[in-house]
N, C-alpha and C positions, 0 to 999 in steps of 0.2 A: 450380146451385148447387156440385153437388160438385165440378164443374172448378174453381173459383172457389177452394175449399177445398184442391184439392191444388196451384192455382197459389200462393196465398199459403204454402202448405207450402212450396213447394219456392222461393219466394221468402226465406221466414224462415231457411230453412237455408243459403242461399247469400250471405246478409246475416250469416247469426252465423257460418260457417265465414269468411270474409272479416274481421271482427272478432278473432276469436280467432287469425287468422295473426297480426293486427298487432299484439296484445298480445303474444303472441309472439319477435315478431321484436323490438319493446321492449324486451322481456325479456332477451332473446339480447344486446343491445347494450349493457346494463345491465349482464349479467355479461362481459363482451367489457372494457367498462370496468374492472370490478374486477380481473379476471386481469391486464389491463395497468399496474393500478398495483402488485399484488402483483410483478410479473416487474419491475417499475422499483426495489422496496421490493428484492427478493431480490439486482438486479444492483448496486445501491447499497451493499448492506452486503458483499457480496465485493468490490466494490472496494475500501472501505475496509479488511476484512483484508489485502488485498495490499498495501496503501500502508502499516500499520503492520505486515508481515512485513519490508518493505524499508525501514522506517526504523530498527527494533531491528537488522535487519543491517547496516546503513549504520554504525548508534552504536558496535555492539560490534569492527565492523572499523577504526574510526577511532581507538577505546580501544588497540585491540592493536596499531594501527600508532605510536600516541602513546607506549605502553610501551616498546616495540621501540626506538624513534628515542632515547629517555631513557637505556634501557641503555645503547646503542651510545653515546650520549655520554657518559656514565659513563665507561665501557671507555677510550673514548679520552683522555680529561681525565686520566684515571690514568695511560696510558700515556707522553703529552705529562710529567706533573708528574716521573714515575720519569726518563725520558732527561733532560730538564731539569736535574731533579738528581744524575745521572750526570756530565752534562756539566761541571757546575759545579764539582765533586769532581776531575775529570777535570783542569779548570782550576786551582784550588787546588792541587793538588800541583805542577804545573809550576811553577807561580807562589811557591810557598812557601819554596825557598832564595835567593830573590833578593831584593835591596835594592829599596825602596821609593823612585821618582822624587823 
């Protein structure tokens, strides 16, 4: 009888160890899934911040380039207007004393 009690105790302990290791594996898998989800969430946030930063930088560079182009266009227009005016006055002085055809 004593041998059978020892055998039952040994069998029960082996079964309980197997069951507890199975439960711990299941809990470990669950935690691994949670960690994977958290890592994915954090990676998505970082990617979003990078895209946001790049978009803002592109916007500001484009705005600056547009302003520079507008300023250069305005300067060139003024230069052309002054040269045209000077050329017209020069031609007017040449024609001023001559009779009309």
